[in-house]
ZAMARGU-4260 file (C-alpha; in steps of 0.2 Angstrom, whole numbers, plus 5000, padded with zeros to 4 digits):
<rodrens>
0) 4904/5238/6141 | 4913/5247/6127 | 4902/5253/6113 | 4903/5243/6097 | 4910/5258/6087
5) 4923/5263/6100 | 4940/5264/6094 | 4947/5252/6107 | 4934/5239/6102 | 4939/5241/6084
10) 4958/5239/6089 | 4954/5223/6098 | 4945/5216/6083 | 4960/5221/6072 | 4972/5212/6084
15) 4961/5197/6084 | 4961/5197/6065 | 4980/5198/6064 | 4981/5183/6077 | 4969/5173/6066
20) 4979/5177/6051 | 4995/5172/6059 | 4987/5155/6064 | 4981/5153/6046 | 4999/5157/6040
25) 5006/5144/6051 | 4993/5131/6044 | 4999/5136/6026 | 5016/5129/6031 | 5009/5111/6031
30) 5016/5100/6018 | 4998/5097/6011 | 4999/5114/6004 | 4980/5117/6005 | 4971/5134/6006
35) 4961/5139/6021 | 4946/5130/6014 | 4955/5113/6012 | 4953/5115/5993 | 4968/5113/5982
40) 4976/5129/5975 | 4978/5133/5957 | 4995/5132/5950 | 5002/5147/5940 | 5020/5144/5935
45) 5027/5140/5952 | 5015/5150/5963 | 4997/5147/5968 | 4982/5158/5968 | 4967/5154/5980
50) 4954/5145/5970 | 4940/5154/5978 | 4946/5170/5971 | 4946/5163/5953 | 4928/5158/5956
55) 4924/5176/5963 | 4919/5170/5980 | 4926/5183/5991 | 4913/5185/6004 | 4923/5177/6018
60) 4940/5182/6011 | 4946/5196/6022 | 4962/5200/6012 | 4953/5202/5996 | 4946/5219/6001
65) 4962/5227/5996 | 4968/5216/5982 | 4963/5210/5965 | 4971/5197/5954 | 4965/5196/5936
70) 4972/5182/5926 | 4958/5178/5914 | 4963/5189/5899 | 4982/5189/5900 | 4991/5178/5888
75) 5000/5170/5903 | 4984/5162/5908 | 4980/5155/5890 | 4990/5139/5893 | 4999/5140/5909
80) 4985/5141/5921 | 4978/5124/5927 | 4968/5117/5941 | 4980/5104/5947 | 4985/5103/5965
85) 5000/5115/5970 | 5017/5107/5972 | 5023/5105/5990 | 5026/5121/5999 | 5044/5129/6000
90) 5043/5125/6018 | 5041/5107/6016 | 5053/5096/6025 | 5054/5080/6035 | 5046/5089/6050
95) 5029/5098/6048 | 5027/5115/6056 | 5008/5113/6058 | 5004/5109/6077 | 4988/5100/6072
100) 4998/5089/6060 | 5010/5085/6074 | 4996/5080/6086 | 4989/5068/6073 | 5006/5060/6070
105) 5008/5056/6088 | 4990/5050/6091 | 4992/5038/6077 | 5008/5031/6084 | 5018/5038/6070
110) 5032/5045/6081 | 5039/5042/6098 | 5039/5055/6112 | 5057/5059/6108 | 5053/5063/6090
115) 5037/5072/6096 | 5048/5083/6107 | 5060/5086/6093 | 5046/5091/6081 | 5039/5102/6095
120) 5055/5111/6097 | 5056/5114/6078 | 5039/5121/6078 | 5043/5133/6092 | 5058/5139/6082
125) 5046/5142/6067 | 5033/5151/6078 | 5046/5162/6087 | 5053/5167/6070 | 5036/5172/6064
130) 5030/5180/6080 | 5045/5191/6081 | 5042/5197/6064 | 5023/5199/6065 | 5022/5207/6082
135) 5026/5224/6077 | 5015/5222/6062 | 5000/5217/6073 | 5002/5233/6083 | 5003/5244/6067
140) 4989/5235/6059 | 4978/5238/6075 | 4982/5257/6074 | 4977/5256/6055 | 4961/5247/6059
145) 4957/5260/6073 | 4961/5274/6061 | 4949/5267/6047 | 4934/5265/6058 | 4923/5277/6048
150) 4922/5280/6029 | 4930/5297/6026 | 4936/5307/6011 | 4954/5305/6006 | 4962/5322/6010
155) 4980/5327/6010 | 4992/5325/6023 | 5011/5326/6027 | 5023/5312/6026 | 5039/5309/6036
160) 5035/5316/6053 | 5023/5329/6047 | 5036/5339/6037 | 5030/5347/6021 | 5038/5341/6005
165) 5044/5349/5989 | 5037/5347/5972 | 5041/5329/5966 | 5052/5325/5951 | 5044/5319/5936
170) 5044/5300/5932 | 5052/5293/5916 | 5039/5280/5914 | 5023/5291/5915 | 5014/5288/5900
175) 4996/5291/5905 | 4986/5307/5903 | 4984/5321/5915 | 4971/5319/5929 | 4954/5326/5927
180) 4954/5332/5945 | 4963/5348/5949 | 4979/5345/5959 | 4978/5349/5977 | 4959/5346/5979
185) 4953/5333/5991 | 4950/5316/5984 | 4932/5312/5980 | 4935/5293/5983 | 4929/5287/6000
190) 4940/5276/6010 | 4931/5259/6014 | 4930/5255/6033 | 4941/5241/6039 | 4940/5227/6026
195) 4926/5233/6015 | 4931/5230/5997 | 4935/5243/5985 | 4924/5243/5970 | 4932/5243/5953
200) 4925/5260/5950 | 4933/5267/5966 | 4949/5259/5962 | 4950/5266/5944 | 4945/5283/5950
205) 4958/5283/5964 | 4972/5278/5951 | 4966/5291/5938 | 4965/5305/5951 | 4982/5302/5960
210) 4992/5294/5946 | 4984/5297/5929 | 4978/5287/5914 | 4986/5270/5911 | 4994/5265/5894
215) 4986/5256/5880 | 4985/5237/5885 | 4989/5241/5903 | 4977/5233/5915 | 4977/5231/5934
220) 4983/5214/5941 | 4984/5218/5959 | 4977/5233/5969 | 4982/5235/5987 | 4977/5250/5999
225) 4982/5255/6016 | 5001/5251/6015 | 5009/5252/6031 | 5026/5258/6025 | 5033/5264/6009
230) 5051/5270/6005 | 5064/5270/5991 | 5082/5275/5988 | 5077/5293/5983 | 5073/5297/6001
235) 5054/5295/6000 | 5048/5288/6016 | 5030/5285/6023 | 5024/5277/6040 | 5006/5274/6043
240) 5008/5277/6061 | 5016/5294/6059 | 5005/5302/6046 | 4987/5310/6047 | 4973/5297/6047
245) 4967/5302/6030 | 4984/5299/6021 | 4985/5283/6012 | 4997/5274/6000 | 4992/5262/5988
250) 5000/5248/5977 | 4995/5245/5959 | 5003/5231/5949 | 4999/5231/5930 | 5005/5222/5915
255) 5018/5235/5913 | 5024/5242/5930 | 5023/5243/5949 | 5015/5259/5955 | 5015/5266/5973
260) 5005/5282/5975 | 4999/5293/5989 | 4983/5302/5991 | 4992/5317/5998 | 4987/5332/5987
265) 5001/5340/5976 | 5000/5356/5985 | 5006/5349/6001 | 5021/5342/5993 | 5028/5359/5990
270) 5041/5366/6002 | 5045/5384/5999 | 5062/5391/6003 | 5065/5397/6021 | 5063/5416/6023
275) 5078/5425/6016 | 5083/5412/6004 | 5085/5416/5985 | 5073/5404/5976 | 5086/5401/5963
280) 5097/5391/5975 | 5083/5381/5983 | 5082/5363/5976 | 5067/5352/5980 | 5071/5336/5989
285) 5073/5321/5978 | 5062/5311/5990 | 5047/5323/5989 | 5037/5312/5978 | 5019/5305/5979
290) 5021/5292/5965 | 5034/5279/5964 | 5035/5267/5949 | 5046/5255/5941 | 5042/5245/5925
295) 5042/5226/5927 | 5056/5224/5914 | 5067/5235/5924 | 5066/5224/5940 | 5081/5213/5944
300) 5074/5204/5959 | 5060/5205/5972 | 5063/5199/5989 | 5053/5195/6005 | 5062/5202/6019
305) 5062/5210/6036 | 5070/5227/6036 | 5073/5242/6047 | 5065/5259/6044 | 5061/5273/6055
310) 5067/5263/6070 | 5055/5249/6067 | 5056/5232/6059 | 5045/5229/6044 | 5041/5213/6035
315) 5038/5217/6017 | 5044/5217/5999 | 5060/5225/5992 | 5061/5228/5973 | 5078/5231/5966
320) 5080/5239/5948 | 5092/5233/5935 | 5097/5249/5928 | 5100/5261/5943 | 5103/5251/5959
325) 5086/5258/5965 | 5076/5250/5979 | 5058/5251/5982 | 5051/5245/5999 | 5033/5243/6004
330) 5024/5234/6018 | 5006/5228/6015 | 4992/5227/6028 | 4993/5208/6029 | 5006/5195/6026
335) 4994/5187/6014 | 4994/5203/6003 | 5012/5203/6003 | 5013/5185/5997 | 5000/5189/5983
340) 5010/5204/5978 | 5026/5194/5978 | 5019/5180/5968 | 5011/5191/5955 | 5027/5202/5952
345) 5038/5186/5950 | 5025/5179/5937 | 5023/5195/5927 | 5040/5203/5928 | 5050/5187/5925
350) 5041/5176/5912 | 5057/5168/5906 | 5068/5169/5891 | 5057/5157/5881 | 5041/5166/5886
355) 5046/5183/5878 | 5029/5185/5871 | 5022/5188/5888 | 5031/5204/5892 | 5021/5221/5890
360) 5029/5226/5874 | 5018/5212/5866 | 5003/5214/5878 | 5001/5232/5873 | 4997/5228/5855
365) 4989/5211/5858 | 4972/5216/5853 | 4977/5224/5837 | 4987/5208/5833 | 4973/5196/5837
370) 4961/5206/5827 | 4972/5205/5812 | 4974/5186/5812 | 4969/5177/5796 | 4968/5158/5792
375) 4978/5152/5777 | 4965/5141/5768 | 4979/5130/5761 | 4989/5127/5776 | 4976/5130/5790
380) 4988/5141/5799 | 4985/5158/5806 | 4995/5173/5800 | 4997/5191/5807 | 4991/5203/5793
385) 4995/5219/5803 | 5007/5229/5793 | 5024/5230/5801 | 5032/5246/5808 | 5044/5252/5795
390) 5062/5248/5797 | 5073/5263/5802 | 5088/5254/5795 | 5084/5247/5778 | 5100/5239/5770
395) 5094/5242/5752 | 5093/5260/5756 | 5107/5264/5768 | 5121/5254/5760 | 5118/5262/5743
400) 5118/5279/5751 | 5135/5275/5759 | 5142/5267/5743 | 5138/5281/5732 | 5148/5293/5744
405) 5164/5285/5738 | 5164/5298/5724 | 5172/5287/5710 | 5165/5279/5695 | 5166/5261/5701
410) 5164/5259/5720 | 5177/5247/5728 | 5163/5240/5738 | 5148/5229/5733 | 5132/5223/5742
415) 5130/5204/5745 | 5112/5199/5745 | 5112/5181/5744 | 5126/5174/5754 | 5117/5177/5771
420) 5099/5179/5765 | 5093/5165/5776 | 5107/5169/5789 | 5116/5153/5783 | 5133/5161/5783
425) 5132/5170/5800 | 5117/5169/5810 | 5121/5184/5821 | 5124/5196/5805 | 5112/5205/5795
430) 5105/5197/5779 | 5113/5209/5768 | 5132/5212/5769 | 5144/5223/5760 | 5162/5217/5755
435) 5175/5221/5742 | 5169/5222/5724 | 5184/5211/5719 | 5175/5196/5728 | 5159/5192/5717
440) 5147/5182/5728 | 5140/5173/5712 | 5157/5165/5709 | 5162/5148/5718 | 5180/5154/5721
445) 5174/5170/5730 | 5161/5160/5739 | 5174/5148/5745 | 5185/5162/5752 | 5171/5171/5761
450) 5165/5155/5769 | 5182/5150/5774 | 5185/5167/5781 | 5169/5166/5791 | 5174/5149/5798
455) 5190/5157/5805 | 5182/5170/5814 | 5173/5168/5831 | 5154/5165/5829 | 5157/5166/5810
460) 5157/5185/5811 | 5168/5189/5796 | 5174/5206/5791 | 5159/5217/5785 | 5158/5235/5780
465) 5147/5246/5791 | 5152/5264/5784 | 5162/5271/5770 | 5166/5288/5762 | 5177/5296/5749
470) 5189/5284/5741 | 5194/5270/5752 | 5189/5278/5769 | 5179/5264/5777 | 5175/5256/5794
475) 5174/5237/5795 | 5169/5226/5809 | 5172/5207/5813 | 5176/5196/5828 | 5193/5189/5834
480) 5202/5176/5823 | 5204/5158/5829 | 5223/5158/5831 | 5225/5148/5847 | 5241/5143/5855
485) 5247/5134/5840 | 5246/5150/5830 | 5233/5144/5817 | 5232/5153/5800 | 5219/5155/5787
490) 5224/5159/5770 | 5206/5164/5766 | 5206/5176/5780 | 5222/5184/5775 | 5217/5185/5757
495) 5200/5193/5762 | 5209/5207/5772 | 5221/5209/5757 | 5206/5212/5746 | 5200/5226/5758
500) 5217/5234/5758 | 5220/5234/5739 | 5202/5239/5735 | 5204/5254/5747 | 5221/5259/5739
505) 5214/5258/5722 | 5199/5269/5726 | 5210/5282/5734 | 5221/5283/5718 | 5205/5286/5708
510) 5197/5298/5720 | 5202/5316/5722 | 5218/5319/5731 | 5216/5320/5749 | 5222/5335/5758
515) 5238/5335/5767 | 5237/5341/5785 | 5252/5350/5792 | 5260/5345/5808 | 5252/5359/5818
520) 5235/5353/5813 | 5239/5335/5818 | 5247/5341/5835 | 5231/5352/5839 | 5220/5337/5835
525) 5229/5324/5845 | 5237/5334/5858 | 5254/5328/5853 | 5264/5324/5837 | 5272/5307/5837
530) 5274/5293/5825 | 5258/5285/5833 | 5247/5298/5823 | 5257/5296/5807 | 5253/5283/5795
535) 5266/5269/5792 | 5273/5268/5775 | 5265/5254/5765 | 5251/5252/5778 | 5234/5248/5769
540) 5223/5242/5783 | 5223/5248/5801 | 5217/5235/5813 | 5211/5241/5830 | 5209/5227/5843
545) 5198/5235/5856 | 5203/5224/5870 | 5218/5226/5881 | 5233/5216/5875 | 5233/5205/5890
550) 5215/5200/5887 | 5218/5196/5868 | 5233/5185/5873 | 5223/5176/5886 | 5210/5172/5873
555) 5223/5162/5864 | 5221/5148/5877 | 5203/5146/5872 | 5207/5144/5853 | 5206/5163/5849
560) 5217/5178/5849 | 5223/5192/5837 | 5230/5194/5820 | 5249/5191/5817 | 5253/5206/5806
565) 5268/5196/5799 | 5255/5185/5790 | 5243/5199/5786 | 5253/5210/5774 | 5252/5229/5774
570) 5242/5229/5790 | 5246/5237/5807 | 5238/5231/5824 | 5234/5242/5839 | 5226/5238/5856
575) 5213/5250/5863 | 5212/5244/5881 | 5193/5244/5883 | 5187/5234/5897 | 5176/5219/5895
580) 5157/5216/5900 | 5162/5211/5917 | 5173/5226/5921 | 5158/5237/5914 | 5146/5228/5925
585) 5156/5230/5941 | 5160/5248/5937 | 5141/5252/5934 | 5136/5243/5950 | 5148/5254/5960
590) 5142/5269/5952 | 5124/5265/5956 | 5128/5261/5974 | 5137/5278/5975 | 5123/5288/5967
595) 5110/5280/5978 | 5120/5282/5994 | 5114/5294/6007 | 5130/5293/6017 | 5142/5297/6002
600) 5155/5311/6007 | 5150/5326/5996 | 5167/5334/5999 | 5175/5319/5990 | 5162/5317/5977
605) 5172/5319/5961 | 5185/5307/5968 | 5172/5295/5973 | 5165/5295/5956 | 5182/5292/5948
610) 5185/5278/5959 | 5170/5268/5951 | 5180/5268/5935 | 5164/5272/5925 | 5171/5289/5918
615) 5187/5280/5914 | 5178/5267/5904 | 5169/5281/5894 | 5185/5290/5891 | 5194/5274/5884
620) 5179/5271/5872 | 5178/5289/5866 | 5196/5289/5863 | 5195/5273/5852 | 5180/5280/5843
625) 5189/5296/5840 | 5205/5287/5834 | 5194/5277/5822 | 5187/5293/5814 | 5204/5301/5814
630) 5212/5287/5803 | 5196/5286/5792 | 5194/5305/5789 | 5212/5312/5790 | 5221/5297/5781
635) 5207/5289/5771 | 5211/5272/5778 | 5200/5257/5780 | 5199/5253/5798 | 5195/5235/5805
640) 5187/5235/5822 | 5185/5219/5833 | 5185/5214/5851 | 5181/5196/5856 | 5164/5192/5848
645) 5162/5209/5839 | 5145/5213/5846 | 5148/5224/5862 | 5164/5235/5861 | 5164/5234/5842
650) 5146/5241/5841 | 5150/5255/5853 | 5166/5261/5844 | 5159/5259/5827 | 5143/5268/5830
655) 5152/5282/5840 | 5165/5285/5826 | 5151/5286/5813 | 5142/5299/5824 | 5158/5309/5823
660) 5160/5307/5804 | 5143/5307/5796 | 5131/5322/5800 | 5116/5311/5794 | 5118/5301/5810
665) 5117/5317/5821 | 5099/5319/5815 | 5084/5310/5825 | 5080/5299/5810 | 5099/5295/5806
670) 5103/5291/5824 | 5089/5278/5824 | 5096/5271/5808 | 5113/5270/5816 | 5107/5261/5831
675) 5097/5248/5821 | 5112/5245/5810 | 5127/5244/5821 | 5118/5237/5837 | 5103/5228/5831
680) 5107/5221/5814 | 5125/5217/5818 | 5119/5207/5833 | 5122/5216/5849 | 5113/5203/5861
685) 5101/5215/5869 | 5091/5201/5877 | 5106/5193/5885 | 5114/5209/5891 | 5098/5216/5898
690) 5091/5199/5904 | 5074/5204/5897 | 5060/5194/5906 | 5073/5186/5918 | 5077/5190/5936
695) 5085/5184/5951 | 5078/5178/5968 | 5071/5163/5977 | 5053/5166/5971 | 5057/5165/5952
700) 5054/5149/5942 | 5070/5140/5937 | 5066/5143/5918 | 5063/5162/5922 | 5079/5164/5932
705) 5094/5172/5924 | 5104/5158/5915 | 5121/5166/5916 | 5122/5182/5927 | 5140/5185/5920
710) 5133/5189/5903 | 5123/5204/5910 | 5131/5221/5907 | 5124/5238/5903 | 5133/5240/5886
715) 5120/5249/5877 | 5117/5261/5892 | 5136/5264/5892 | 5135/5269/5873 | 5121/5281/5877
720) 5131/5289/5890 | 5145/5291/5878 | 5133/5299/5866 | 5128/5311/5880 | 5146/5317/5882
725) 5147/5322/5864 | 5129/5330/5864 | 5132/5339/5880 | 5149/5346/5873 | 5142/5351/5855
730) 5123/5352/5858 | 5120/5363/5842 | 5127/5349/5831 | 5113/5337/5835 | 5095/5337/5830
735) 5090/5328/5846 | 5094/5334/5864 | 5099/5327/5881 | 5081/5324/5886 | 5079/5312/5870
740) 5094/5302/5876 | 5087/5302/5894 | 5070/5295/5888 | 5080/5282/5877 | 5090/5276/5892
745) 5075/5274/5903 | 5067/5263/5890 | 5082/5251/5887 | 5075/5240/5901 | 5057/5245/5902
750) 5050/5232/5889 | 5037/5245/5884 | 5043/5244/5866 | 5049/5230/5856 | 5063/5239/5847
755) 5077/5234/5859 | 5072/5216/5861 | 5080/5200/5855 | 5098/5196/5851 | 5099/5195/5832
760) 5091/5202/5817 | 5085/5184/5813 | 5076/5182/5829 | 5069/5200/5828 | 5062/5198/5811
765) 5058/5180/5807 | 5055/5172/5824 | 5047/5185/5835 | 5040/5197/5822 | 5044/5212/5833
770) 5039/5225/5820 | 5022/5218/5818 | 5018/5213/5836 | 5025/5228/5846 | 5026/5247/5845
775) 5042/5256/5840 | 5052/5266/5852 | 5058/5278/5838 | 5040/5283/5834 | 5038/5286/5853
780) 5053/5297/5853 | 5049/5307/5837 | 5031/5310/5844 | 5037/5322/5857 | 5043/5340/5851
785) 5052/5343/5867 | 5065/5330/5862 | 5070/5340/5846 | 5084/5352/5848 | 5077/5369/5842
790) 5095/5376/5841 | 5101/5362/5829 | 5113/5369/5815 | 5114/5357/5801 | 5131/5354/5794
795) 5140/5343/5781 | 5156/5342/5790 | 5164/5330/5802 | 5163/5333/5821 | 5181/5329/5824
800) 5185/5340/5839 | 5203/5340/5847 | 5205/5324/5857 | 5210/5332/5873 | 5194/5343/5872
805) 5183/5328/5871 | 5192/5318/5885 | 5194/5332/5897 | 5176/5336/5897 | 5169/5319/5901
810) 5158/5320/5917 | 5145/5311/5927 | 5128/5311/5918 | 5119/5316/5934 | 5102/5318/5926
815) 5102/5299/5923 | 5113/5291/5936 | 5107/5302/5951 | 5089/5302/5946 | 5084/5291/5960
820) 5098/5297/5972 | 5093/5304/5989 | 5103/5320/5988 | 5100/5335/5977 | 5112/5334/5962
825) 5105/5345/5949 | 5100/5363/5949 | 5081/5365/5947 | 5076/5381/5938 | 5061/5390/5946
</rodrens>
């Protein structure tokens, strides 16, 4: 008889456990939806948690050895966790897949022999499907059980068929402190034998040693050890049956992110160049990583699937990112662990649009907020007394700074503080607006013109000033007019634009004469000299419709359209051909697919990148922004920008033009003011475009599923890419550097900070109270000296480079878009 501790005996026990687990899995398909003890499961927003785990009774729970679910202190559990029976299983149908249920049905005379045969055939199909998927898992699990017979220290090991790996790239989401244990030393955390439980101390020490300290408010929800397979789009690949016995990958799910880390020491990840190689040309493999992580906010969907890897079939989870096309795949030691991880990720990553308070940006500051709650003695309501984070864009500071730059005694522009104070005029606009001084907001006739003008514009987004300079030079923004197929007109809207043009003309007459640029200067700036770059006689207002002409004409069928210049006197209209959110989304998806592809033809790399149209979109946006700055600075013209609703393309072009015109916005503080003004206060819908708290997939509750996938588009990420093109071309002109933009881009979707949440200023300030309940992204960026450009040369001039120089140097932002790619793309300095 074999010894009790013989590896063969342990392997047989492991196989028996897998078979028992398979039988339990088949029973879980019953329509009664009871747990293994026959007790009802606890409902938690569409998925169930075993009730014995909530009670802490895990003595007979094999799968609890590698997992832990904590729900007692997270805000999701405050009102949504109930002890009601779980709804019917997703497998519920007219025919049960449980063989015991089938036997009971026939014994009670509830079905004929024909129906019994039909049900048996269906059961065989279910069993065959699960058997084929779990067969290879059982064999791998048996090897894992045999390898974990004894408790051994976790030492290092190679991955991917024993090949040494290079130094891993840094992660953009690492917020924890450095490990206290020197890299490369063997782990002091013992590996439990078989299914023995990890203690909380062992788990925390393992995370701290191989990953680092967690963030404030970041706590572990699920911990899984002994993963059978781990891989991602960067080329990282681990197979339990191909690695040394002491190598282990673990899965950690926190309130903020999903972390997959290996116990292999850092020293074994380094791959020195072969003999005779110059170290300067040797780049580490992008897949040489021991830590993979993705914020829950960056997840697009999580899927249970059977996938091929290393010549074998695996049943596990595939996590897809929103902002990079990145995929993470991992297989747990049991199907039940996979189910728990799947349910927990769907619950915490996708709480839904109406449950925005459950994302990590609020959880990280929850203890401070709760401690500051005070009860109003008169109303009995609780109020947050925590002081809000200071605004970067304060209309009462920034607009007076701009108005004072007109350099004349009486400015042509004036602030309106009461018209939209409660967002009654335009809900998606800031509470303080700037308009022509000839329209007094306190007079009824002026109020009538302003309100009628707002009513004639889409979403009531009337023309509003966002930047001004000497004389009448200014940038205005609005939405498309409601012209329609009938050619509707609004006398109030036409009069409003006439006030802008006449006020600018009067200011230019009072200001110092503008310089007259010779033809050679115009030709050098624009690349050619034609009438398109010369101001038309009598033109008082330049309207730049940022859409293609065909799109603007098509919108007339929906009751909208564009301005008829025959009705708007002294104006000119020009279309800029910038693609809509759908074109941007499709192009970005193609770019992500290309950058994460291991089979892309490198010889045709440039043409493949151009085929995605991403760089083409950037050039068109930069060209429109440059042209806006050109008309404002060279000709001192008021320029009116709009697209359809005036919150996507308009925000991009307006902000980029000001970046070229105003040196203040090229500082770190000024750039944060610019983003808060032209994107956040003027209503760029961050929540809708980024689908914060929403996702796709079968495991997501209906209220947490993305309501309209067609509204998702990386507009703000595209804007950051445009800023990168300018910063990379003229780095000395900016106080921030490319690393600053890279960190900003990675936090657009992370939900670590509340700065880029919500759709409007109204929601951000009065509904959600973002500045009181979350930390600031700008404070985070300013806290790192490495994000400050030490070679910054402060200047008072405009950054209006020749247009061909700008457009011909647009290139792929490889540091961002190829960050998760499987092939080396950037040179790494030794």
